[in-house]
C-alpha positions in Angstrom: -48.9 44.3 -2.0 -47.7 47.9 -1.9 -47.7 50.1 -5.0 -46.9 53.4 -3.4 -43.7 55.3 -3.7 -41.0 53.9 -1.5 -37.8 55.5 -0.2 -34.8 54.0 -2.0 -32.7 54.0 1.1 -32.9 53.2 4.8 -33.9 56.0 7.2 -31.8 56.7 10.3 -33.1 56.7 13.8 -33.5 60.5 13.6 -35.3 60.5 10.3 -37.6 57.5 10.8 -41.3 58.0 11.5 -42.0 58.4 15.3 -44.6 55.6 15.5 -46.5 55.1 18.7 -46.2 53.5 22.2 -49.2 51.2 22.1 -49.0 47.9 20.1 -51.5 47.0 17.5 -54.7 45.4 18.8 -54.4 41.7 18.1 -56.6 38.6 18.4 -54.4 36.2 20.3 -55.3 33.1 18.4 -53.8 31.6 15.3 -56.5 31.5 12.6 -55.2 28.1 11.3 -54.3 26.1 14.4 -55.7 28.1 17.4 -52.3 28.5 19.1 -51.4 31.7 20.8 -49.9 34.4 18.6 -48.1 36.2 21.4 -47.2 33.4 23.9 -46.1 32.3 26.3 -45.9 28.9 24.7 -45.1 25.5 26.3 -41.7 25.1 28.0 -38.9 24.4 25.5 -40.5 26.5 22.7 -38.0 28.6 20.8 -38.6 31.5 18.5 -37.1 32.7 15.3 -37.6 35.8 13.1 -37.3 35.8 9.3 -38.0 38.4 6.6 -38.2 37.2 3.0 -40.4 39.6 1.1 -44.2 39.7 1.3 -45.0 38.4 4.7 -48.4 36.8 3.7 -46.8 34.0 1.7 -43.8 33.8 4.0 -45.9 33.1 7.0 -47.8 30.4 5.3 -44.5 28.6 4.4 -43.7 28.4 8.1 -47.1 27.5 9.5 -47.2 24.6 7.1 -43.8 23.3 8.5 -44.2 20.4 10.9 -43.0 21.3 14.4 -43.9 24.9 14.1 -46.3 25.8 17.0 -47.3 29.3 16.0 -46.6 32.1 13.5 -47.3 35.8 13.4 -46.4 38.6 11.0 -44.9 41.9 11.9 -42.3 44.5 11.3 -38.7 44.3 12.4 -35.2 45.5 11.6 -36.1 49.2 11.7 -36.7 52.1 14.1 -40.4 53.1 14.2 -42.1 51.5 17.3 -45.5 49.8 16.5 -45.5 51.1 13.0 -48.6 50.3 10.8 -48.6 48.8 7.3 -48.9 52.1 5.4 -46.0 53.6 7.4 -43.8 50.6 6.7 -44.8 50.8 3.0 -43.5 54.4 2.9 -40.0 53.2 3.5 -39.6 55.6 6.4 -39.6 53.2 9.3 -36.6 51.0 8.4 -38.6 47.9 9.0 -38.9 44.7 6.9 -42.0 42.6 6.7 -41.2 39.8 9.0 -42.5 36.5 10.4 -42.2 35.4 14.0 -42.0 31.6 14.3 -42.5 29.7 17.5 -41.3 26.2 17.2 -40.6 22.9 19.1 -36.9 22.1 18.6 -37.6 18.5 19.4 -39.7 18.3 16.2 -38.1 20.8 13.9 -34.6 22.2 14.1 -33.5 25.8 13.5 -31.5 24.5 10.5 -34.7 23.1 9.0 -36.3 26.5 9.4 -33.4 28.1 7.7 -33.9 25.7 4.8 -37.5 27.0 4.5 -36.2 30.5 4.6 -33.5 30.2 1.9 -35.6 28.1 -0.5 -38.7 30.3 -0.4 -37.2 33.6 -1.7 -34.3 35.1 -3.7 -31.9 36.4 -1.1 -29.7 38.1 -3.8 -32.2 40.9 -4.7 -31.4 43.5 -2.1 -34.4 45.8 -1.4 -36.9 43.9 -3.4 -38.5 40.5 -4.2 -39.6 40.4 -7.8 -42.0 43.3 -8.5 -42.3 44.1 -4.7 -39.8 46.9 -4.3 -38.7 48.7 -1.2 -36.6 48.2 1.9 -39.5 46.5 3.6 -39.1 43.5 1.2 -35.4 42.9 2.0 -34.1 39.6 3.3 -33.3 39.5 7.1 -32.6 36.9 9.8 -32.9 38.1 13.4 -31.3 35.7 15.8 -32.3 34.8 19.3 -28.8 33.8 20.6 -25.2 33.1 19.6 -26.2 29.5 18.4 -28.8 30.8 16.0 -26.4 33.5 14.8 -23.7 30.9 14.0 -26.2 28.6 12.3 -27.6 31.5 10.2 -24.2 32.7 9.1 -23.0 29.1 8.3 -26.2 28.5 6.3 -25.7 31.7 4.3 -22.2 30.7 3.4 -23.3 27.2 2.4 -26.2 28.5 0.3 -24.0 31.1 -1.4 -22.0 28.2 -2.8 -25.1 26.7 -4.3 -26.4 30.0 -5.6 -23.0 31.0 -7.2 -22.8 27.6 -8.9 -26.3 28.3 -10.3 -25.3 31.7 -11.6 -26.9 33.9 -9.0 -25.2 36.9 -7.3 -24.2 37.6 -3.8 -26.6 37.1 -0.9 -27.7 40.4 0.6 -29.5 39.0 3.6 -28.9 40.9 6.9 -28.1 38.6 9.9 -28.2 40.3 13.3 -29.3 39.7 16.9 -33.0 40.2 17.5 -34.2 42.7 20.1 -35.8 41.4 23.3 -39.0 39.6 22.8 -41.9 40.6 25.2 -44.7 38.2 25.8 -48.1 39.9 25.9 -48.3 39.6 29.7 -44.9 41.2 30.0 -45.4 44.2 27.8 -45.9 46.5 30.7 -42.3 45.8 31.7 -41.1 47.9 28.8 -39.7 51.4 29.6 -41.9 53.4 27.2 -39.9 56.6 27.9 -36.8 55.1 26.2 -36.4 53.9 22.6 -36.9 50.2 22.0 -33.7 48.2 21.4 -32.6 47.6 17.8 -34.3 44.8 15.8 -37.4 44.6 18.1 -40.3 42.7 16.5 -43.6 44.6 16.3 -46.8 42.7 15.6 -48.6 43.8 12.4 -52.3 44.6 12.3 -54.7 41.8 13.0 -56.0 41.5 9.4 -52.5 40.6 8.2 -52.2 37.6 10.5 -52.5 34.3 8.6 -53.8 36.4 5.7 -53.7 33.6 3.1 -55.8 31.4 5.3 -58.4 34.1 5.6 -58.1 35.0 1.9 -57.1 31.9 0.0 -56.9 33.7 -3.3 -54.8 36.5 -1.9 -51.5 37.8 -3.3 -48.8 35.1 -3.0 -45.9 35.5 -5.4 -43.2 32.8 -5.6 -39.8 34.5 -5.8 -37.7 31.4 -4.9 -34.6 30.7 -6.9 -35.2 27.0 -7.3 -31.8 26.3 -5.8 -32.1 23.7 -3.0 -30.4 24.2 0.4 -27.8 21.7 1.6 -29.3 19.0 3.9 -26.4 19.3 6.5 -24.6 22.5 7.4 -22.0 22.3 10.2 -21.7 25.4 12.4 -18.7 26.3 14.7 -20.8 26.0 17.8 -21.5 22.4 17.2 -18.0 21.7 18.3 -18.2 23.7 21.6 -18.6 21.7 24.8 
């Protein structure tokens, strides 16, 4: 996707690009299924955020998963508010290319989404996926609550066992709490005089949304390891009353 020079290391808050206060203009309809990209969605809908390399192919993996209501691509894990694609590609925002997944937990579990995440990239490659190099291609899970955090960490440990047995190195995936998610109708509630909280998800430009549905022959590399994720992973919170 990007073939420009990329910074080999993460910027700090002070050295990151300043960005902008206004979000990217966005058509609020999913190109594939017509769902809202920005919510709010039906009662009971939950959200998850994953970064696993080029977000074009990653988003397709999730929108094709039964039980997923909507997907959108964006930038997360860094500092620059409402960064654009070129800024993220410079390596000076700290962001990773990410996918926001809205899902119905009665139809697909968070653990099933984690399986999609782990099996569709190589989480041992650090700041790259194949020939896509730069901090924007690193592996990240941003969690909505303590339950997701515990599930994500348990899944990492379980998958590490499978990867190690197959000869792969250590997982480099970052797992951290996501910043607050603002529905489109609530965006005015943000205090724009203060920095956004860490790990806020910012929507990418409209042309990136559902890119491979709009461009069926678009760039879509497969960087999966071929190692399957365990069907059942028990997390500590499953035993909490």
